[in-house]
C-alpha positions, 0 to 999 in steps of 0.5 A, a space after each residue: 393915388 385915388 381910385 376912379 369910380 367903380 364899374 358898379 358905381 358908374 352903372 348905378 349912376 347911368 341907371 339913375 340918369 336913365 330913370 330920371 329921363 323915363 320919369 320925365 317922358 312918362 309925365 310928358 306922355 301922361 299930360 299929352 294924353 290928357 290934353 287930347 285923346 289917347 290915340 297917338 294917330 289922332 293926337 300929334 303931341 302924344 305921337 311926338 312924346 311917344 316917338 321921343 320915348 321910343 327913341 330913349 328905348 322905353 318899352 311899349 308896355 311902359 308907354 301904354 301904361 303912361 297913356 292909360 294913366 293920362 286917360 284918367 286911370 292910376 291918378 293921371 288926372 292929377 298931373 298938371 303942366 306948368 311954366 315958370 319964368 325967371 332969370 339966371 346969372 348974367 341976366 339970362 332969361 329962363 323958361 322952365 316947363 314942368 309936369 307935376 302932380 304937386 305944384 307946391 313942391 315943384 315951385 319950391 324946388 325951382 325957386 330953391 335951384 334958382 336962388 342957390 345958383 344966382 337966379 330968381 323966379 319971375 312973374 308970368 310973362 316977365 321973360 316969355 316975350 323974349 322967346 317965340 314958340 316954334 317947331 325946330 328940326 336940327 340936322 348935322 350938316 357939319 359945314 358941308 355946303 352940299 348938305 346944307 343946300 339939300 336941307 334948305 331945298 327940302 325945308 322950303 319945299 316942306 313949307 318951313 319958315 327959315 333955315 339957320 346954318 351955324 355950328 356945323 348944323 342946319 336948323 329948320 324953323 317952322 310954325 308949331 302947327 306945321 311941325 308935323 307936316 314939315 317933319 314928315 316931308 323932310 323925312 320923306 326927302 331922306 333927311 333924319 333930324 338929330 333933334 326935333 320938337 316944338 319949343 321956345 326959341 330966344 329972339 336974341 341971345 345974351 353973351 356970357 362967359 367965365 364964371 358967369 357961364 359956369 354958374 349958369 351951366 350949374 343952374 341948368 344942370 340942377 334944373 334939368 335934374 329935377 324930376 318935375 322939370 321937362 324942359 329948360 329954355 334960355 337965351 344965353 350965348 355960351 362959349 363954344 367949349 361950354 355950350 
């Protein structure tokens, strides 16, 4: 009978995963600093990146070094923000956002992942029209009508555009420029989001199942495992047991 992975093996795998997350967060902080100013109080995007890093238990020293790098020290000026568009299995539209200091390496890695998993890289604008950039805050209401009503009322008072209840969650949508204000007002109302950020939301979803869904999940895992990739958005409607 075979033996499962050792405690040391599991710890090494967890450490490697944590290191990949930190690498992505550091790059996000670096680019956010470079795009604005080095003070989180005056740079909403940087503040959001710092909050995300703190939630992942990144030390303040590491965050400060990333901000310093984004200010131009230690090669931070070489970091670029890139977006690739393409298609995955089943015609699923993909938007892949990256932070990189080597675009040649990044596009090669992204293209290889897509090609190997039944997808292909498209041209700029080939799928972006199928998505809308918006602020999104997700609250675990678990189908509780009273909890959903509380989120709805607070969201409307905060100036949100819409609230969608599905899968035991209430998702608050707002314009990107209103995200910070909406988030603060919802927090003041005693609501703590399970996930919050500004990203690309699909206008419509494509149903996928079976082997197509499995191939798509393999592709998404591969893309998200690339150090240079920060976010992957798709318009797939996956079965509940695979989503």
